DSSP file (Angstrom, degrees, kcal/mol; ACC not computed):
  #  RESIDUE AA STRUCTURE BP1 BP2  ACC     N-H-->O    O-->H-N    N-H-->O    O-->H-N    TCO  KAPPA ALPHA  PHI   PSI    X-CA   Y-CA   Z-CA
    1    1 A M              0   0    0      0, 0.0   144,-3.1     0, 0.0     2,-0.4   0.000 360.0 360.0 360.0 141.0  -13.1   -3.7  -13.0
    2    2 A R  E     -AB  32 144A   0     30,-2.5    30,-3.3   142,-0.2     2,-0.4  -0.981 360.0-172.9-131.8 137.8   -9.3   -3.3  -12.9
    3    3 A V  E     -AB  31 143A   0    140,-2.8   140,-2.6    -2,-0.4     2,-0.5  -0.985  15.0-155.3-131.1 144.4   -6.9   -3.1  -10.0
    4    4 A V  E     -AB  30 142A   0     26,-2.0    26,-2.8    -2,-0.4     2,-0.5  -0.986  21.0-160.8-113.2 123.2   -3.3   -2.4   -9.7
    5    5 A I  E     -AB  29 141A   0    136,-3.6   136,-2.6    -2,-0.5     2,-0.5  -0.899   9.4-174.5-111.9 129.4   -1.9   -3.9   -6.5
    6    6 A Q  E     -AB  28 140A   0     22,-2.6    22,-2.7    -2,-0.5     2,-0.3  -0.985  24.1-131.6-125.6 124.5    1.4   -2.8   -4.9
    7    7 A R  E     -A   27   0A   0    132,-2.0   129,-2.5    -2,-0.5   132,-0.4  -0.570  36.9-168.7 -71.4 132.2    2.9   -4.5   -1.9
    8    8 A S  E     -AB  26 135A   0     18,-3.0    18,-2.5    -2,-0.3   127,-0.2  -0.961  39.3-158.9-135.1 141.6    3.8   -1.7    0.6
    9    9 A R  E    S-     0   0A   0    125,-2.7     2,-0.3     1,-0.4    -1,-0.1   0.802  92.2 -13.9 -79.6 -33.4    5.8   -1.3    3.8
   10   10 A E  E    S+ B   0 134A   0    124,-0.6   124,-2.3    15,-0.1    -1,-0.4  -0.952  70.4 174.5-163.6 152.3    3.8    1.9    4.5
   11   11 A A  E     -CB  23 133A   0     12,-1.9    12,-2.6    -2,-0.3     2,-0.3  -0.991   5.5-177.3-160.4 155.4    1.5    4.2    2.5
   12   12 A S  E     -CB  22 132A   0    120,-2.6   120,-2.9    -2,-0.3     2,-0.4  -0.984  12.5-150.1-151.6 160.3   -0.7    7.2    2.8
   13   13 A V  E     -CB  21 131A   0      8,-2.5     7,-2.6    -2,-0.3     8,-1.5  -0.997  16.0-171.7-132.5 138.8   -3.0    9.4    0.7
   14   14 A S  E     -CB  19 130A   0    116,-2.4   116,-2.5    -2,-0.4     2,-0.4  -0.957  13.2-158.7-132.8 152.3   -3.7   13.0    1.2
   15   15 A V  E >  S-C   18   0A   0      3,-2.6     3,-2.0    -2,-0.3   114,-0.1  -0.998  84.0 -10.1-128.2 125.1   -6.2   15.6   -0.2
   16   16 A D  T 3  S-     0   0    0    112,-0.5    -1,-0.1    -2,-0.4     3,-0.1   0.861 131.5 -54.0  52.6  39.3   -5.3   19.3    0.0
   17   17 A G  T 3  S+     0   0    0      1,-0.2     2,-0.5   113,-0.0    -1,-0.3   0.398 115.3 114.5  81.1  -3.8   -2.5   18.5    2.4
   18   18 A E  E <   -C   15   0A   0     -3,-2.0    -3,-2.6     2,-0.0     2,-0.4  -0.882  68.7-125.2-103.9 127.1   -4.7   16.5    4.8
   19   19 A I  E     +C   14   0A   0     -2,-0.5    -5,-0.3    -5,-0.3     3,-0.1  -0.557  30.1 174.8 -70.8 125.9   -4.0   12.7    5.2
   20   20 A T  E     +     0   0A   0     -7,-2.6   102,-0.5    -2,-0.4     2,-0.3   0.607  66.9  15.4-105.1 -18.5   -7.3   10.9    4.5
   21   21 A G  E     +C   13   0A   0     -8,-1.5    -8,-2.5   100,-0.2    -1,-0.3  -0.981  60.4 174.5-157.1 144.5   -5.9    7.3    4.8
   22   22 A R  E     -C   12   0A   0     -2,-0.3     2,-0.3   -10,-0.2   -10,-0.2  -0.990   6.2-170.2-151.6 141.5   -2.7    5.6    6.0
   23   23 A I  E     -C   11   0A   0    -12,-2.6   -12,-1.9    -2,-0.3     3,-0.1  -0.954  18.5-149.2-129.1 153.5   -1.5    2.0    6.4
   24   24 A D  S    S-     0   0    0      1,-0.4     2,-0.3    -2,-0.3    -1,-0.1   0.928  81.3 -16.0 -84.0 -53.8    1.5    0.6    8.2
   25   25 A H  S    S+     0   0    0     45,-0.1    47,-2.4   -15,-0.1    -1,-0.4  -0.991  97.0  69.7-149.9 151.1    2.0   -2.4    5.9
   26   26 A G  E    S-Ad   8  72A   0    -18,-2.5   -18,-3.0    -2,-0.3     2,-0.4  -0.958  79.1 -23.0 150.6-128.7   -0.1   -4.2    3.4
   27   27 A L  E     -Ad   7  73A   0     45,-2.5    47,-2.9    -2,-0.3     2,-0.6  -0.964  32.5-150.0-128.9 138.6   -1.3   -3.4   -0.1
   28   28 A V  E     -Ad   6  74A   0    -22,-2.7   -22,-2.6    -2,-0.4     2,-0.5  -0.944  25.4-166.5 -98.5 125.1   -2.0   -0.2   -2.0
   29   29 A V  E     -Ad   5  75A   0     45,-3.0    47,-2.9    -2,-0.6     2,-0.5  -0.952  11.6-159.7-121.8 114.8   -4.8   -1.0   -4.4
   30   30 A L  E     -Ad   4  76A   0    -26,-2.8   -26,-2.0    -2,-0.5     2,-0.5  -0.823  18.7-156.9 -89.8 127.9   -5.7    1.4   -7.3
   31   31 A V  E     -Ad   3  77A   0     45,-3.1    47,-3.4    -2,-0.5     2,-0.4  -0.929  14.1-178.4-119.6 122.2   -9.2    0.7   -8.4
   32   32 A G  E     -A    2   0A   0    -30,-3.3   -30,-2.5    -2,-0.5     2,-0.4  -0.934   9.2-157.6-117.8 143.6  -10.7    1.5  -11.8
   33   33 A V        -     0   0    0     -2,-0.4    64,-2.8   -32,-0.2     2,-0.2  -0.956   4.3-164.1-122.6 136.8  -14.3    0.8  -12.9
   34   34 A T  B >   -F   96   0B   0     -2,-0.4     3,-1.4    62,-0.3    62,-0.2  -0.665  38.0 -94.8-112.8 173.4  -15.6    0.4  -16.5
   35   35 A H  T 3  S+     0   0    0     60,-0.8    61,-0.1     1,-0.3    60,-0.0   0.815 118.3  49.3 -58.9 -38.7  -19.2    0.6  -17.8
   36   36 A E  T 3  S+     0   0    0      2,-0.0    -1,-0.3    61,-0.0    -3,-0.0   0.522  83.4 121.2 -83.7  -4.5  -20.0   -3.1  -17.8
   37   37 A D    <   -     0   0    0     -3,-1.4     2,-0.2     1,-0.1    68,-0.1  -0.242  38.9-175.9 -67.2 148.4  -18.8   -3.7  -14.2
   38   38 A T    >>  -     0   0    0     67,-0.1     4,-1.6     1,-0.0     3,-0.5  -0.744  45.8 -89.4-131.6 177.5  -21.2   -5.1  -11.6
   39   39 A E  H 3> S+     0   0    0      1,-0.2     4,-2.5    -2,-0.2     5,-0.2   0.841 125.1  60.5 -58.0 -34.3  -21.3   -5.9   -7.9
   40   40 A Q  H 3> S+     0   0    0      1,-0.2     4,-2.7     2,-0.2    -1,-0.2   0.864 102.0  51.8 -64.3 -35.7  -20.0   -9.4   -8.8
   41   41 A D  H <> S+     0   0    0     -3,-0.5     4,-2.4     2,-0.2     5,-0.2   0.918 110.2  48.8 -64.7 -42.8  -16.9   -7.8  -10.4
   42   42 A A  H  X S+     0   0    0     -4,-1.6     4,-2.3     2,-0.2    -2,-0.2   0.915 113.7  46.3 -63.0 -43.7  -16.3   -5.9   -7.1
   43   43 A K  H  X S+     0   0    0     -4,-2.5     4,-2.5     2,-0.2     5,-0.3   0.927 111.3  51.7 -65.1 -46.2  -16.8   -9.1   -5.0
   44   44 A F  H  X S+     0   0    0     -4,-2.7     4,-2.3     1,-0.2    -2,-0.2   0.939 114.6  41.9 -57.0 -49.8  -14.5  -11.2   -7.3
   45   45 A L  H  X S+     0   0    0     -4,-2.4     4,-3.0     2,-0.2     5,-0.2   0.875 112.2  54.1 -69.8 -36.5  -11.7   -8.7   -7.1
   46   46 A A  H  X S+     0   0    0     -4,-2.3     4,-2.3    -5,-0.2    -1,-0.2   0.931 112.7  43.6 -61.5 -44.6  -12.1   -8.0   -3.4
   47   47 A D  H  X S+     0   0    0     -4,-2.5     4,-1.8     2,-0.2    -2,-0.2   0.895 114.2  50.6 -66.8 -40.1  -11.8  -11.7   -2.6
   48   48 A K  H  X S+     0   0    0     -4,-2.3     4,-1.0    -5,-0.3    -2,-0.2   0.932 112.3  46.2 -63.3 -46.4   -8.9  -12.1   -5.1
   49   49 A V  H >< S+     0   0    0     -4,-3.0     3,-0.6     1,-0.2    17,-0.4   0.917 111.2  52.6 -62.5 -44.0   -7.0   -9.2   -3.5
   50   50 A A  H 3< S+     0   0    0     -4,-2.3    17,-1.0    -5,-0.2    16,-0.3   0.853 118.7  35.6 -61.5 -35.4   -7.7  -10.5    0.0
   51   51 A G  H 3< S+     0   0    0     -4,-1.8     2,-0.2    -5,-0.1    -1,-0.2   0.453  82.8 126.6 -99.6  -1.2   -6.3  -13.9   -0.8
   52   52 A L    <<  -     0   0    0     -4,-1.0     2,-1.4    -3,-0.6    14,-0.5  -0.409  55.4-141.6 -64.9 122.0   -3.5  -13.0   -3.2
   53   53 A R        +     0   0    0     -2,-0.2    12,-0.3     1,-0.2    -1,-0.1  -0.660  54.4 129.0 -91.4  88.2   -0.3  -14.6   -1.9
   54   54 A I        +     0   0    0     -2,-1.4     2,-0.4    10,-0.8    -1,-0.2   0.180  44.8  91.0-126.6  15.4    2.3  -12.0   -2.5
   55   55 A F  E    S-G   64   0C   0      9,-2.5     9,-2.6    -3,-0.1     8,-1.2  -0.901  78.8-110.8-110.2 144.2    4.0  -11.8    0.9
   56   56 A E  E     -G   62   0C   0     -2,-0.4     6,-0.2     6,-0.2     2,-0.1  -0.422  23.2-149.8 -76.5 144.6    7.0  -13.9    1.7
   57   57 A D    >   -     0   0    0      4,-2.2     3,-1.9    -2,-0.1    -1,-0.1  -0.213  48.4 -75.4 -90.9-168.3    6.9  -16.7    4.3
   58   58 A D  T 3  S+     0   0    0      1,-0.3    -2,-0.1     2,-0.1    -1,-0.0   0.760 134.9  54.8 -64.2 -24.6    9.9  -17.8    6.4
   59   59 A A  T 3  S-     0   0    0      2,-0.1    -1,-0.3     0, 0.0     3,-0.1   0.291 118.6-112.5 -90.2   9.6   11.4  -19.6    3.4
   60   60 A E  S <  S+     0   0    0     -3,-1.9     2,-0.4     1,-0.3    -2,-0.1   0.794  74.4 134.8  62.2  31.6   11.2  -16.3    1.4
   61   61 A K        -     0   0    0     -6,-0.1    -4,-2.2     0, 0.0     2,-1.8  -0.865  68.9-110.3-105.3 143.6    8.5  -17.7   -1.0
   62   62 A M  E    S+G   56   0C   0     -2,-0.4    -6,-0.2    -6,-0.2    -9,-0.1  -0.555  74.4 125.2 -73.9  87.5    5.4  -15.7   -1.9
   63   63 A N  E     +     0   0C   0     -2,-1.8     2,-0.4    -8,-1.2    -1,-0.2   0.397  45.9  82.6-124.3  -2.8    3.0  -17.9    0.1
   64   64 A L  E     -G   55   0C   0     -9,-2.6    -9,-2.5    -3,-0.3   -10,-0.8  -0.842  58.9-148.6-114.8 145.2    1.2  -15.4    2.4
   65   65 A S     >  -     0   0    0     -2,-0.4     4,-1.7   -12,-0.3     6,-0.2  -0.475  37.6-100.3 -97.2 173.2   -1.7  -13.1    1.8
   66   66 A V  H  >>S+     0   0    0    -14,-0.5     5,-2.1   -17,-0.4     4,-0.6   0.841 127.1  54.9 -61.8 -32.4   -2.5   -9.7    3.3
   67   67 A L  H >45S+     0   0    0    -17,-1.0     3,-0.9     1,-0.2    -1,-0.2   0.930 105.8  50.8 -63.7 -45.6   -4.9  -11.6    5.6
   68   68 A D  H 345S+     0   0    0      1,-0.2    -2,-0.2     2,-0.1    -1,-0.2   0.823 114.0  44.2 -62.2 -32.5   -2.1  -14.0    6.7
   69   69 A T  H 3<5S-     0   0    0     -4,-1.7    -1,-0.2     0, 0.0    -2,-0.2   0.488 108.5-119.2 -93.9  -3.7    0.3  -11.1    7.6
   70   70 A G  T <<5 +     0   0    0     -3,-0.9    -3,-0.2    -4,-0.6   -45,-0.1   0.768  61.3 155.8  71.0  24.5   -2.3   -8.9    9.3
   71   71 A G      < -     0   0    0     -5,-2.1    48,-0.5    -6,-0.2   -45,-0.3  -0.156  34.9-131.0 -79.2 176.1   -1.8   -6.2    6.8
   72   72 A Q  E     -d   26   0A   0    -47,-2.4   -45,-2.5    46,-0.1     2,-0.4  -0.710  11.9-126.3-120.0 170.5   -4.1   -3.4    5.7
   73   73 A I  E     -de  27 120A   0     46,-2.5    48,-3.0    -2,-0.2     2,-0.7  -0.986   5.8-158.3-124.7 131.7   -5.3   -2.1    2.4
   74   74 A L  E     -de  28 121A   0    -47,-2.9   -45,-3.0    -2,-0.4     2,-0.5  -0.943  21.4-162.0-103.1 110.9   -5.1    1.5    1.1
   75   75 A S  E     -de  29 122A   0     46,-3.0    48,-1.1    -2,-0.7     2,-0.4  -0.841   9.7-176.4-103.7 126.3   -7.7    1.7   -1.6
   76   76 A I  E     -d   30   0A   0    -47,-2.9   -45,-3.1    -2,-0.5     2,-0.2  -0.981  23.3-131.7-125.2 124.9   -7.6    4.5   -4.1
   77   77 A S  E     +d   31   0A   0     -2,-0.4     2,-0.2   -47,-0.2   -45,-0.2  -0.559  30.3 175.7 -72.0 137.9  -10.2    5.2   -6.9
   78   78 A Q    >   -     0   0    0    -47,-3.4     3,-1.5    -2,-0.2     4,-0.1  -0.721  21.1-179.6-151.1  94.9   -8.4    5.7  -10.2
   79   79 A F  G >  S+     0   0    0      1,-0.3     3,-2.0    -2,-0.2    -1,-0.1   0.732  77.6  77.6 -65.8 -21.6  -10.4    6.2  -13.4
   80   80 A T  G >  S+     0   0    0      1,-0.3     3,-2.0     2,-0.2    -1,-0.3   0.615  70.8  82.6 -68.6  -9.4   -7.2    6.6  -15.4
   81   81 A L  G <  S+     0   0    0     -3,-1.5    -1,-0.3     1,-0.3    -2,-0.1   0.723  92.7  50.5 -63.6 -18.0   -6.7    2.8  -15.3
   82   82 A Y  G <  S+     0   0    0     -3,-2.0    13,-0.6    -4,-0.1    -1,-0.3   0.082  82.3 133.4-105.1  22.2   -9.1    2.8  -18.2
   83   83 A G    <   -     0   0    0     -3,-2.0     2,-0.6    10,-0.1    10,-0.2  -0.516  44.1-152.6 -70.6 139.0   -7.2    5.4  -20.2
   84   84 A D  B     +H   92   0D   0      8,-2.7     8,-2.1    -2,-0.2     3,-0.2  -0.954  24.7 164.7-118.2 112.3   -6.6    4.5  -23.8
   85   85 A A        +     0   0    0     -2,-0.6    -1,-0.1     6,-0.2    -2,-0.0   0.030  41.5 112.2-114.6  24.5   -3.5    6.1  -25.4
   86   86 A R  S    S+     0   0    0      1,-0.1     2,-0.4     3,-0.0    -1,-0.1   0.838  77.8  48.2 -67.7 -31.1   -3.3    3.9  -28.5
   87   87 A K  S    S-     0   0    0     -3,-0.2     3,-0.2     3,-0.1    -1,-0.1  -0.922 117.4 -21.7-112.7 134.2   -4.2    6.9  -30.8
   88   88 A G  S    S-     0   0    0     -2,-0.4     0, 0.0     1,-0.2     0, 0.0  -0.209  87.6 -75.1  70.0-160.5   -2.4   10.2  -30.5
   89   89 A R  S    S+     0   0    0      1,-0.1    -1,-0.2     2,-0.1    -4,-0.0   0.479 107.4  75.6-117.1  -8.2   -0.7   11.4  -27.4
   90   90 A R  S    S-     0   0    0     -3,-0.2    -3,-0.1    -6,-0.0    -1,-0.1  -0.930  78.9-130.8-108.8 122.0   -3.6   12.3  -25.1
   91   91 A P        -     0   0    0      0, 0.0     2,-0.3     0, 0.0    -6,-0.2  -0.342  14.1-143.1 -67.9 148.5   -5.4    9.4  -23.5
   92   92 A N  B     -H   84   0D   0     -8,-2.1    -8,-2.7    -5,-0.1     3,-0.2  -0.835   3.7-155.6-106.8 155.6   -9.2    9.2  -23.7
   93   93 A F    >   +     0   0    0     -2,-0.3     3,-1.3   -10,-0.2   -10,-0.1  -0.080  50.7 126.7-120.6  31.9  -11.1    7.8  -20.8
   94   94 A M  T 3  S+     0   0    0      1,-0.3    -1,-0.1   -10,-0.1   -11,-0.1   0.779  72.1  57.9 -62.4 -27.6  -14.3    6.7  -22.6
   95   95 A A  T 3  S+     0   0    0    -13,-0.6   -60,-0.8    -3,-0.2    -1,-0.3   0.659  85.3  98.1 -79.3 -14.7  -14.0    3.2  -21.1
   96   96 A A  B <  S-F   34   0B   0     -3,-1.3   -62,-0.3   -14,-0.3   -17,-0.1  -0.506  81.9-112.0 -73.6 140.8  -14.1    4.5  -17.6
   97   97 A A        -     0   0    0    -64,-2.8   -64,-0.1    -2,-0.2    -1,-0.1  -0.308  37.9 -91.9 -68.3 154.7  -17.5    4.4  -15.9
   98   98 A R    >>  -     0   0    0      1,-0.1     4,-2.8     4,-0.1     3,-0.6  -0.350  41.7-109.5 -61.2 148.7  -19.4    7.5  -15.1
   99   99 A P  H 3> S+     0   0    0      0, 0.0     4,-2.6     0, 0.0     5,-0.2   0.835 116.0  57.8 -53.5 -37.7  -18.6    8.8  -11.5
  100  100 A E  H 3> S+     0   0    0      1,-0.2     4,-1.1     2,-0.2    -3,-0.0   0.921 114.8  36.4 -61.5 -44.3  -22.1    7.9  -10.2
  101  101 A Q  H <> S+     0   0    0     -3,-0.6     4,-2.0     2,-0.2     5,-0.2   0.910 116.7  53.0 -73.0 -44.1  -21.6    4.2  -11.2
  102  102 A A  H  X S+     0   0    0     -4,-2.8     4,-2.9     1,-0.2     5,-0.2   0.890 105.6  53.5 -62.1 -41.4  -17.9    4.1  -10.4
  103  103 A K  H  X S+     0   0    0     -4,-2.6     4,-2.5    -5,-0.2    -1,-0.2   0.915 108.1  50.1 -62.0 -43.2  -18.4    5.4   -6.8
  104  104 A I  H  X S+     0   0    0     -4,-1.1     4,-2.1    -5,-0.2    -1,-0.2   0.940 115.1  42.7 -60.3 -47.9  -21.0    2.8   -6.0
  105  105 A L  H  X S+     0   0    0     -4,-2.0     4,-2.6     2,-0.2    -2,-0.2   0.868 112.4  53.4 -70.6 -36.0  -18.8   -0.1   -7.2
  106  106 A Y  H  X S+     0   0    0     -4,-2.9     4,-2.2    -5,-0.2    -1,-0.2   0.929 111.4  46.1 -61.1 -45.0  -15.6    1.3   -5.6
  107  107 A E  H  X S+     0   0    0     -4,-2.5     4,-2.4    -5,-0.2    -2,-0.2   0.870 111.4  52.0 -67.2 -36.6  -17.4    1.5   -2.3
  108  108 A Q  H  X S+     0   0    0     -4,-2.1     4,-2.8     2,-0.2    -2,-0.2   0.919 107.5  53.1 -63.9 -42.6  -18.8   -2.0   -2.7
  109  109 A F  H  X S+     0   0    0     -4,-2.6     4,-2.3     1,-0.2    -2,-0.2   0.944 110.7  46.8 -55.2 -49.6  -15.2   -3.2   -3.5
  110  110 A N  H  X S+     0   0    0     -4,-2.2     4,-2.4     1,-0.2    -1,-0.2   0.894 111.5  51.1 -61.3 -41.1  -14.0   -1.6   -0.2
  111  111 A D  H  X S+     0   0    0     -4,-2.4     4,-2.1     1,-0.2    -1,-0.2   0.907 110.0  49.6 -62.6 -42.1  -17.0   -3.1    1.7
  112  112 A F  H  X S+     0   0    0     -4,-2.8     4,-0.8     2,-0.2    -2,-0.2   0.887 109.8  51.1 -65.7 -38.8  -16.2   -6.6    0.3
  113  113 A V  H ><>S+     0   0    0     -4,-2.3     5,-1.1     1,-0.2     3,-1.1   0.941 110.9  48.5 -62.0 -46.1  -12.5   -6.3    1.3
  114  114 A Q  H ><5S+     0   0    0     -4,-2.4     3,-2.1     1,-0.3    -2,-0.2   0.858 103.3  61.3 -62.2 -35.2  -13.5   -5.3    4.8
  115  115 A A  H 3<5S+     0   0    0     -4,-2.1    -1,-0.3     1,-0.3    -2,-0.2   0.736  96.4  61.2 -64.2 -21.1  -15.9   -8.3    4.9
  116  116 A N  T <<5S-     0   0    0     -3,-1.1    -1,-0.3    -4,-0.8    -2,-0.2   0.458 127.1-101.6 -81.2  -1.7  -12.8  -10.4    4.5
  117  117 A G  T < 5S+     0   0    0     -3,-2.1     2,-0.5     1,-0.3    -3,-0.2   0.711  79.5 132.3  91.1  22.5  -11.5   -9.0    7.8
  118  118 A I      < -     0   0    0     -5,-1.1    -1,-0.3    -4,-0.1     2,-0.3  -0.907  57.9-122.9-111.7 133.2   -9.1   -6.5    6.4
  119  119 A E        -     0   0    0    -48,-0.5   -46,-2.5    -2,-0.5     2,-0.5  -0.560  30.1-158.1 -70.7 133.0   -8.8   -2.9    7.5
  120  120 A V  E     -e   73   0A   0     -2,-0.3     2,-0.3   -48,-0.2   -46,-0.2  -0.965  12.1-172.9-120.5 126.5   -9.3   -0.5    4.6
  121  121 A A  E     -e   74   0A   0    -48,-3.0   -46,-3.0    -2,-0.5     2,-0.3  -0.853  16.8-171.9-108.5 152.9   -8.1    3.1    4.4
  122  122 A T  E     -e   75   0A   0   -102,-0.5   -46,-0.2    -2,-0.3  -109,-0.2  -0.888  24.0-130.8-139.5 167.2   -9.1    5.3    1.5
  123  123 A G        -     0   0    0    -48,-1.1     2,-0.5    -2,-0.3    -1,-0.1   0.005  53.4 -77.4 -89.3-152.7   -8.7    8.5   -0.3
  124  124 A I    >   -     0   0    0    -47,-0.1     3,-2.2  -110,-0.1  -110,-0.0  -0.976  48.5-112.7-117.5 121.6  -11.7   10.7   -1.3
  125  125 A F  T 3  S+     0   0    0     -2,-0.5     3,-0.1     1,-0.3   -47,-0.0  -0.242  97.9   6.0 -54.9 129.8  -13.5    9.5   -4.5
  126  126 A G  T 3  S+     0   0    0      1,-0.3    -1,-0.3   -49,-0.1     2,-0.1   0.346 101.3 122.8  81.8  -6.0  -13.1   12.0   -7.3
  127  127 A A  S <  S-     0   0    0     -3,-2.2     2,-0.7     1,-0.1    -1,-0.3  -0.463  73.8-104.8 -85.8 159.1  -10.6   14.2   -5.5
  128  128 A M        -     0   0    0     -2,-0.1  -112,-0.5    -3,-0.1     2,-0.3  -0.770  52.9-169.6 -78.1 118.0   -7.1   15.1   -6.6
  129  129 A M        -     0   0    0     -2,-0.7     2,-0.5  -114,-0.1  -114,-0.2  -0.838  26.5-145.7-118.9 149.5   -5.0   12.9   -4.3
  130  130 A D  E     -B   14   0A   0   -116,-2.5  -116,-2.4    -2,-0.3     2,-0.5  -0.971  21.7-164.6-109.4 123.1   -1.3   12.6   -3.5
  131  131 A V  E     -B   13   0A   0     -2,-0.5     2,-0.4  -118,-0.2  -118,-0.2  -0.928   6.4-173.1-113.0 129.4   -0.3    9.0   -2.8
  132  132 A Q  E     +B   12   0A   0   -120,-2.9  -120,-2.6    -2,-0.5     2,-0.3  -0.973  15.1 158.8-119.6 135.5    2.9    8.1   -1.0
  133  133 A L  E     -B   11   0A   0     -2,-0.4     2,-0.7  -122,-0.2  -122,-0.2  -0.998  41.1-136.6-152.5 154.2    4.1    4.6   -0.6
  134  134 A V  E     -B   10   0A   0   -124,-2.3  -125,-2.7    -2,-0.3  -124,-0.6  -0.933  32.3-145.5-107.4 104.0    7.2    2.5    0.0
  135  135 A N  E     -B    8   0A   0     -2,-0.7     2,-0.6  -127,-0.2  -127,-0.3  -0.595  11.8-140.7 -75.3 119.5    6.7   -0.3   -2.5
  136  136 A S  E    S-     0   0A   0   -129,-2.5     3,-0.5    -2,-0.5  -129,-0.2  -0.724  74.1 -11.4 -87.7 117.7    8.1   -3.5   -1.0
  137  137 A G  E    S-     0   0A   0     -2,-0.6    -1,-0.1     1,-0.3     2,-0.1  -0.579 106.8 -91.5 127.3 -70.0   10.1   -5.7   -3.4
  138  138 A P  E    S+     0   0A   0      0, 0.0     2,-0.5     0, 0.0    -1,-0.3   0.550  72.7 171.9 -72.8 146.1    8.9   -4.0   -5.6
  139  139 A V  E     +     0   0A   0     -3,-0.5  -132,-2.0  -132,-0.4     2,-0.4  -0.989   2.5 167.7-125.8 121.6    5.9   -6.1   -6.1
  140  140 A T  E     -B    6   0A   0     -2,-0.5     2,-0.4  -134,-0.2  -134,-0.2  -0.993   7.4-177.4-136.6 127.2    3.1   -4.8   -8.5
  141  141 A I  E     -B    5   0A   0   -136,-2.6  -136,-3.6    -2,-0.4     2,-0.5  -0.964  12.4-152.8-126.6 139.8    0.3   -7.0   -9.8
  142  142 A I  E     -B    4   0A   0     -2,-0.4     2,-0.4  -138,-0.2  -138,-0.2  -0.959  16.0-178.6-113.8 129.2   -2.5   -6.0  -12.2
  143  143 A L  E     -B    3   0A   0   -140,-2.6  -140,-2.8    -2,-0.5     2,-0.4  -0.959   9.9-167.4-125.6 146.2   -5.9   -7.8  -12.1
  144  144 A D  E >   -B    2   0A   0     -2,-0.4     3,-1.8     3,-0.2  -142,-0.2  -1.000  22.4-140.0-131.8 131.5   -9.0   -7.4  -14.3
  145  145 A S  T 3  S+     0   0    0   -144,-3.1     3,-0.2    -2,-0.4  -143,-0.1   0.694 103.0  62.4 -65.1 -17.3  -12.3   -8.9  -13.3
  146  146 A K  T 3  S+     0   0    0   -145,-0.4     2,-1.0     1,-0.2    -1,-0.3   0.655  91.4  70.3 -79.7 -15.7  -12.9   -9.8  -17.0
  147  147 A D    <         0   0    0     -3,-1.8    -3,-0.2     1,-0.2    -1,-0.2  -0.613 360.0 360.0-102.3  72.4   -9.8  -12.1  -17.0
  148  148 A R              0   0    0     -2,-1.0    -1,-0.2    -3,-0.2    -2,-0.1   0.439 360.0 360.0 -97.1 360.0  -11.1  -14.9  -14.8
């Protein structure tokens, strides 16, 4: 399982012009699932994201987590995180999990984040989404559950 985390001042996601999720401040998390991923991968990344200290404290050091700041998470499913463009010019997505498996693990990830006490807003799994965010910093972190 792979996530791209962006620290955000505000963010929203819309489908067909309708906002489906919005946060005031916190993290935008793009979530990709591959074939070998399990519930343990979803739990590991949810806990890691919840505790990741990428917000500044009073000394302007990255010492605070989204939990510490009372932030929210906007979680977006994104199979293209497993795109492979090493050959040719068109990426293939063979490493991305089938939608049936990916949806279950994406929803488990969101449930685990919420179990940490963080409000989670989402897009719609499998839909064409428009994501707007104000990246704070900018701060962008990539995590993979296979790299523990």
